[in-house]
N, C-alpha and C positions, 0 to 999 in steps of 0.2 A: 504494500500500500504506500503510495507516495504522499507528499505533504498535502496536496489538494484534497484527497480522499480523507485524510486524517482530520483536516480542518472541518470538512463537511460532517464527518462522523461525530466529532466532539460538539459542533454547533447544534446538530440535531439532538444529541444527548442532553444538551443544556436547554433544549426547547426554544432556541432562538431562530428567528428568520435571518436571512442575510442582511436585511436592513437593520434589524436590532443589533446584530453583532457589529456591523459597521458603525452604528451610533455609539456603541460602547468603546470602540477604539479610535473613533474620530476619522473614519474613512467612509467613502461612498459604498452603497450596496454593490455597485458595479465592480468596485475594487475587490470586495469579498468574493464576488462571482469569478473574477479573474484569478484569485488565489485558488479557489476550489477547482477551477478548470485547468490550472497551472499555466495559464497564459500570462500571468504576472507572478513575480516572486516577492514575498514580503521582506522588507529589510529587517535587520536585527532588532530594532526597537519595536517594530510592529509584531515581529515574531514573539517577543517577550510579552507584549500586551495580549496577543492571541492566547498564549499559554496561560496567562493569569485568568483571563475572562473565561476560557474554556476549561479551567480547572485541570490543567495538565502541565507538561513541561516541554520546552522547545525541542529537546532531543527526541521526544515521542513524535511531535509534529513533523520533524525532519526525517523520521524513519530510522534514526540511529539506535533506538531502543523500542521494544514492544511494551514497555512498562509506562502507562500513562500517568502514574502517580505524580502529583505536583511536587516541586521542590519546596522543602520547608525553608524557613529563614536561615537556619544554620547552613544548609547546603548552598544557598544563594551567597551567603557571606564567604564560604570557602571558595566558591567559584570566583568571586570578585578578587580574592587575594591573588589567584593565579593569573587573572586577566589584567590587573592594574598594578599591583604592588611589586612585581618582580622585574619591572623594566629597569634596565641598567645592570642587573646582576649577571655575573658569569655563570657558567654551568655548575661550578662548585658552590656558589652562593645559593643557586636555586635548589640544589640537592640538600643543602643544610636547612633551608626553609621547609622543604618537604619532610625531612627527618623530624624537625621540630613539630610540625603538624601531626605527623604519625604518632610521636611520643605523647602529645597532648590528647589525642584520641584514645590512645592506650590508657593513659592516666584517667580520663573520664570514664572509660569502661570499667577500670578497676574500682573507682568510687561507686559506680552504679552496682557492681557486684557486691561490694561491702554493705550496701544498704539493704540488700535482699535478705 
């Protein structure tokens, strides 16, 4: 299933018309139609809005995963670290940041296990 079919599927699941979806993300009904027919491609900002309104994630809409579960705030924050905060770091610096994040996740899991 390509992005157009996935947008259509999620829109229908949400009970929205193309016009209603367009209004929610500030684009015309014809633009939504273009996305669904794949004659137009949404830019990254629109893709994020679609994912939010359609209660899913952009990877699902793009066909990169079959899991439509929306990203929670923590995952969004983690994604933002890798997209914005690593500019200017060399490979070793990026690896150190990744290790630090992995350690913090492990630490959080340990705390969660202790609470059980």
